C-alpha positions as CSV (number, residue, x, y, z in Angstrom):
1,X,2.2,17.4,21.6
2,X,1.4,15.0,18.8
3,X,4.8,13.5,17.7
4,X,3.4,13.2,14.1
5,X,2.4,16.9,13.9
6,X,4.6,19.3,11.9
7,X,6.2,20.3,15.2
8,X,6.7,16.7,16.4
9,X,10.0,14.9,16.2
10,X,8.5,11.9,14.3
11,X,7.1,13.9,11.4
12,X,10.0,13.1,9.0
13,X,10.3,9.3,9.7
14,X,6.5,9.1,9.7
15,X,6.3,10.8,6.3
16,X,9.0,8.5,4.9
17,X,7.0,5.5,6.0
18,X,3.8,6.6,4.3
19,X,5.8,7.5,1.1
20,X,6.9,3.9,1.0
21,X,10.5,4.8,1.7
22,X,10.9,1.8,4.0
23,X,14.7,1.5,3.8
24,X,15.0,5.2,4.7
25,X,12.8,4.5,7.8
26,X,15.2,1.7,8.8
27,X,18.3,3.9,8.2
28,X,16.8,6.8,10.0
29,X,18.9,8.2,12.8
30,X,16.7,8.2,15.9
31,X,19.4,8.6,18.5
32,X,18.2,12.1,19.4
33,X,14.5,11.1,19.8
34,X,12.9,11.3,23.3
35,X,12.4,8.1,25.2
36,X,8.6,8.7,25.0
37,X,8.7,8.0,21.3
38,X,10.8,4.8,21.5
39,X,7.8,2.6,21.0
40,X,6.3,4.5,18.0
41,X,9.6,4.5,16.3
42,X,10.2,0.8,16.9
43,X,6.8,0.0,15.5
44,X,7.4,2.1,12.3
45,X,10.7,0.3,11.8
46,X,9.2,-3.1,12.3
47,X,6.4,-2.4,10.0
48,X,8.9,-1.2,7.4
49,X,10.7,-4.5,7.7
50,X,7.5,-6.3,7.1
51,X,6.9,-4.2,4.0
52,X,10.4,-5.0,2.7
53,X,9.6,-8.8,3.0
54,X,11.4,-9.4,6.3
55,X,8.3,-10.7,8.2
56,X,10.1,-13.8,9.4
57,X,12.8,-11.7,11.1
58,X,10.2,-9.5,12.7
59,X,8.3,-12.5,14.1
60,X,11.5,-13.9,15.6
61,X,12.5,-10.5,17.1
62,X,9.1,-10.2,18.8
63,X,8.7,-13.8,19.9
64,X,8.7,-13.0,23.6
65,X,7.1,-9.6,23.6
66,X,4.0,-8.9,25.7
67,X,3.5,-5.2,24.9
68,X,0.1,-5.0,23.0
69,X,1.6,-2.8,20.3
70,X,4.4,-5.2,19.5
71,X,2.1,-8.3,19.8
72,X,-0.1,-6.6,17.1
73,X,3.0,-6.1,14.9
74,X,4.0,-9.7,15.4
75,X,0.5,-10.9,14.4
76,X,0.8,-8.9,11.2
77,X,4.2,-10.4,10.5
78,X,2.9,-13.9,11.2
79,X,-0.1,-13.3,8.9
80,X,2.2,-12.2,6.1
81,X,4.0,-15.6,6.4
82,X,0.7,-17.4,5.8
83,X,0.0,-18.2,9.5
84,X,-3.6,-18.3,10.7
85,X,-3.7,-15.7,13.4
86,X,-7.1,-14.2,12.9
87,X,-8.6,-15.5,16.1
88,X,-5.6,-14.3,18.1
89,X,-5.9,-10.9,16.4
90,X,-9.6,-10.6,17.3
91,X,-8.8,-11.5,20.9
92,X,-6.1,-8.8,21.0
93,X,-8.6,-6.3,19.5
94,X,-11.2,-7.2,22.2
95,X,-8.6,-6.6,24.9
96,X,-6.8,-3.5,23.7
97,X,-8.5,-2.3,20.5
98,X,-10.6,0.4,22.1
99,X,-7.7,2.9,22.7
100,X,-4.5,1.3,21.4
101,X,-3.8,2.7,17.9
102,X,-1.2,0.2,16.9
103,X,-3.5,-2.6,17.7
104,X,-6.2,-0.9,15.7
105,X,-3.9,-0.5,12.7
106,X,-2.1,-3.9,12.7
107,X,-5.1,-6.0,13.6
108,X,-7.2,-4.0,11.2
109,X,-4.8,-4.9,8.4
110,X,-4.9,-8.6,9.4
111,X,-8.7,-8.6,9.4
112,X,-9.0,-6.8,6.0
113,X,-6.4,-9.1,4.3
114,X,-8.3,-12.1,5.8
115,X,-11.4,-11.0,4.1
116,X,-13.2,-9.7,7.2
117,X,-13.6,-6.2,5.9
118,X,-16.5,-5.0,8.1
119,X,-14.7,-6.1,11.2
120,X,-11.6,-4.2,10.1
121,X,-13.6,-1.1,9.5
122,X,-15.3,-1.4,12.9
123,X,-12.0,-1.6,14.7
124,X,-10.4,1.2,12.7
125,X,-13.3,3.5,13.3
126,X,-12.4,3.5,17.0
127,X,-9.4,5.7,16.4
128,X,-9.2,9.0,18.1
129,X,-7.9,11.5,15.5
130,X,-5.4,9.2,13.7
131,X,-4.6,9.9,10.1
132,X,-3.0,6.5,9.9
133,X,-6.4,4.9,10.6
134,X,-8.1,7.3,8.2
135,X,-5.7,6.3,5.4
136,X,-6.4,2.6,6.0
137,X,-10.1,3.3,6.0
138,X,-9.9,5.2,2.7
139,X,-7.9,2.3,1.2
140,X,-10.4,-0.2,2.3
141,X,-13.3,1.8,0.8
142,X,-11.5,2.1,-2.5
143,X,-10.9,-1.6,-2.6
144,X,-14.7,-2.0,-2.0
145,X,-15.3,0.3,-5.0
146,X,-17.0,2.6,-2.6
147,X,-15.4,5.8,-3.8
148,X,-18.2,7.8,-2.2
149,X,-17.3,6.6,1.3
150,X,-13.6,7.1,0.6
151,X,-14.4,10.7,-0.4
152,X,-16.4,11.4,2.8
153,X,-13.7,9.9,5.0
154,X,-11.0,12.0,3.4
155,X,-13.2,15.2,3.6
156,X,-13.9,14.6,7.3
157,X,-10.1,14.2,8.0
158,X,-9.3,17.4,6.0
159,X,-11.5,19.4,8.4
160,X,-9.3,18.6,11.4
161,X,-6.0,17.6,9.9
162,X,-5.8,20.5,7.4
163,X,-2.7,20.3,5.2
164,X,-1.2,17.1,6.6
165,X,0.8,15.0,4.1
166,X,-1.2,11.9,4.9
167,X,-4.5,13.7,4.1
168,X,-3.0,14.9,0.8
169,X,-2.0,11.3,0.0
170,X,-5.4,9.9,0.9
171,X,-7.1,12.6,-1.2
172,X,-4.8,11.7,-4.1
173,X,-5.7,8.1,-3.9
174,X,-9.4,9.1,-4.1
175,X,-8.6,11.5,-6.9
176,X,-7.0,8.8,-9.0
177,X,-10.3,6.9,-8.8
178,X,-12.4,10.0,-9.6
179,X,-10.3,10.9,-12.6
180,X,-10.6,14.0,-14.7
181,X,-8.9,17.1,-13.3
182,X,-8.2,15.1,-10.1
183,X,-5.4,13.3,-12.0
184,X,-3.4,16.5,-12.1
185,X,-3.9,17.3,-8.5
186,X,-2.8,13.8,-7.5
187,X,0.3,14.1,-9.7
188,X,1.5,17.2,-7.8
189,X,1.3,15.3,-4.5
190,X,3.0,12.2,-5.9
191,X,5.7,14.2,-7.8
192,X,6.7,16.0,-4.6
193,X,7.1,12.7,-2.8
194,X,9.0,11.2,-5.7
195,X,11.4,14.1,-6.0
196,X,12.2,14.6,-2.3
197,X,15.2,12.5,-1.2
198,X,13.7,11.7,2.1
199,X,10.5,10.2,0.6
200,X,11.7,9.0,-2.8
201,X,11.1,5.3,-3.2
202,X,9.9,2.8,-5.9
203,X,6.5,3.3,-4.2
204,X,6.3,7.1,-4.7
205,X,7.9,6.9,-8.1
206,X,5.3,4.4,-9.3
207,X,2.5,6.6,-7.9
208,X,3.9,9.5,-9.9
209,X,4.2,7.3,-13.0
210,X,0.6,6.1,-12.7
211,X,-0.7,9.6,-12.5
212,X,1.4,10.5,-15.6
213,X,-0.1,7.5,-17.5
214,X,-3.6,8.8,-16.8
215,X,-2.5,12.2,-18.0
216,X,-1.3,10.7,-21.3
217,X,2.4,11.6,-20.6
218,X,3.9,8.3,-21.5
219,X,7.6,9.4,-21.8
220,X,7.5,11.0,-18.3
221,X,5.8,7.9,-16.9
222,X,8.5,5.7,-18.4
223,X,11.3,7.9,-16.9
224,X,9.7,7.6,-13.4
225,X,9.3,3.8,-13.7
226,X,12.9,3.4,-14.9
227,X,14.1,5.5,-12.0
228,X,12.1,3.2,-9.6
229,X,13.6,0.2,-11.3
230,X,17.1,1.6,-10.7
231,X,16.3,1.7,-7.0
232,X,14.8,-1.8,-6.8
233,X,15.1,-4.0,-9.8
234,X,12.8,-6.5,-8.3
235,X,9.9,-4.2,-7.4
236,X,6.8,-6.1,-8.6
237,X,4.6,-3.0,-8.7
238,X,7.2,-1.2,-10.9
239,X,7.4,-4.1,-13.3
240,X,3.6,-4.4,-13.4
241,X,3.2,-0.8,-14.4
242,X,6.0,-1.1,-17.0
243,X,3.9,-3.9,-18.5
244,X,1.0,-1.5,-18.7
245,X,3.2,1.3,-20.2
246,X,4.8,-1.0,-22.9
247,X,1.4,-2.4,-23.8
248,X,0.2,1.1,-24.5
249,X,3.3,1.7,-26.5
250,X,2.7,-1.5,-28.5
251,X,6.0,-3.1,-27.5
252,X,5.0,-6.8,-27.5
253,X,8.5,-8.3,-27.0
254,X,9.2,-6.0,-24.0
255,X,5.8,-7.0,-22.5
256,X,6.5,-10.7,-22.8
257,X,9.9,-10.3,-21.1
258,X,8.4,-8.1,-18.3
259,X,5.7,-10.6,-17.6
260,X,8.3,-13.3,-17.1
261,X,10.2,-10.9,-14.9
262,X,7.1,-10.1,-12.8
263,X,6.4,-13.8,-12.4
264,X,9.9,-14.3,-11.1
265,X,9.7,-11.3,-8.8
266,X,6.3,-12.1,-7.2
267,X,4.3,-15.0,-8.6
268,X,1.4,-14.0,-6.2
269,X,1.2,-10.4,-7.3
270,X,-2.4,-9.3,-7.8
271,X,-1.7,-8.5,-11.5
272,X,-0.5,-12.1,-12.1
273,X,-3.5,-13.5,-10.2
274,X,-5.8,-11.3,-12.2
275,X,-4.4,-12.5,-15.5
276,X,-4.8,-16.1,-14.3
277,X,-8.4,-15.6,-13.3
278,X,-9.3,-13.9,-16.6
279,X,-7.6,-16.6,-18.6
280,X,-9.5,-19.3,-16.7
281,X,-12.8,-17.5,-17.2
282,X,-12.1,-17.1,-20.9
283,X,-11.3,-20.8,-21.3
284,X,-14.5,-21.7,-19.4
285,X,-16.5,-19.4,-21.7
286,X,-14.8,-20.7,-24.9
287,X,-15.5,-24.3,-23.9
288,X,-19.2,-23.6,-24.2
289,X,-18.9,-23.1,-27.9
290,X,-18.1,-25.6,-30.6
291,X,-16.8,-24.2,-33.9
292,X,-18.8,-25.2,-36.9
293,X,-17.2,-25.5,-40.3
294,X,-18.9,-25.6,-43.7
295,X,-17.0,-27.6,-46.4
296,X,-17.1,-25.8,-49.7
297,X,-18.1,-28.0,-52.7
């Protein structure tokens, strides 16, 4: 039986992981789980540590591991620390990527983040009915601005996974890109995650808030973001979306303070980098023009 299926013993910890409730994953009581699921559980917990910024501890913990699944996790942790492990990751994929799901997932993430998108998609496409792989493929296509491919991937998964939570989440990501009535459908999925104690996290609350923003429900979005901030005051994604909200509300002073807060929380956040790139491009464009003044006589 699939341990991630509704009848499987890993369904709850797996759902918490994909809701971004990483601390809940680490705190999850797994003492009653079967020994057959010891490795999948350990991988979920280690990946949660990486997501929480504990990559260095994960690398140290796995320093002497030889199991392909754990070697793949270590490579992901190493990459998150800025280490060049792409060639090692490719070698591991050649050796074990045909059938090992954790190698497919972790190496796929390393390759994608290293800019080798097609190699990542090729590796992930080798999965044999894994919704985790489907979710990553959907994310990659959305990052490519290929919403059409993301839609097809989610639709194919719906045929065999039916009402799985991860399919619902993937379809909601796509719906947020499609817009229109899909915003409301996505909101229902994200709201359920954000209001369930087992899956509530800054991640799920931010997702709910973003859907609220698109629906024009600014007070509700603010409430969700403030709740996310109460869970983790240093959540960069929460702060970034608060900047968007306060910009829409015309609160310039709050925006200035939040920008400084975001810079302190994560100076490499994609929003911070985007601002820097746009500022640089504006300055380059402005430098091409010399103002001309006419003196009135």
